C-alpha positions, 0 to 999 in steps of 0.5 A: 332461034337457038334451041333451048334446053334444060341443063341438069347438074348433079352438083350445087354450091350451098356456100358458106365459109370455114376457117381453122387456126392452129396454135401451140397447144390448141386449134380453133375451127369455125364456120358460118351457119348459113346454107344457100342455093343461088339467091335463096337461103335454105336455112340460117342454122346449119352446122358445117362442122363435124367432130370426126374423132376426139382430136380431129374436127372437120369443117366443110363448104360446098355441096352439103349432100356430098359433104354429108355422104363424105362425113358418113363414110369417114365415120364408118372408116373411123369406127372400123379403125377403132375396132381394129386398133382399140384407139381413136385416130390421130388428126394426121392419120385422119388427114391422110384418110380424108385425102385418100377418100377424096382421091378415090372419088376423083373421077366423080368427086365429092364437091366438098372443100374441107379444112381439118383441124385438131391436135397432133400426137405431141399436143400441138395444133394442126390444120390441113387444107384440101382441094376437092380431089384430095391434094392437101397440105399441113398449114398454120391456118386455112380457109375454104368456101365462098368467103375464102378469097376474102378471108385468106388475105386477111389471115396472111396479113395478120399471121404471116405464115412461114413459106414451106420452101424455107430450109430448115422447115419452120413450125406451121403453128401461129404465135397467137394465144387461144383467146387472140385466135378466137378474137381473130376468127370473130373479126374475119367472119364479121369482115367476110359477111359484109362482102359475101352474100353466102356467108352470114347469120351466125358463126360457130367456133369450136376450140380444141385443146388438152382439156377437150372441145368447146363451142361458141356462137356469135351472131352475124348480119342476117341480110 
């Protein structure tokens, strides 16, 4: 008989999916509200979206305890920045701060898969997508989490982002109107919920534009 022993891990994966789409003058960030562990649902009403600054919103999937710690760290750093510079951080600056923060913890990483959305200094939508140790890229749209492998091919098919290797560099923003982008987000979440057991219950959609921030919710299947 092989010796059996209990394995302990400092990490868990609480599942869920996050999506962001950048437009000419808006950004849509969305995530489902289900939090799971294994085959158990811990809660059906947990927000994975955090407002970091007036023009920067973070959606995160992975280990929710690490994500909470990361959000608290970013909030503290942003407060220091505001005291020193007397202004809020821009979305590209917040993107760099998030990358530095994740890379700093690379030997015992935050188990967090992030997509950061907002408006840049010109008022254009911007989306930054990350791995767990801070490697990031500015894109027109992105997805993270347990349903990302289902969602990204759908978005690629609908939006056909230009290759970053093209010269001269193409604009990363998507050609959709704000209303069309919100409708597309609703569609991808309904589709992902059919195939991914860790995505479901409700989708929270945050729309960021020159007028400010607004939230919408839509019910998804609950099984």
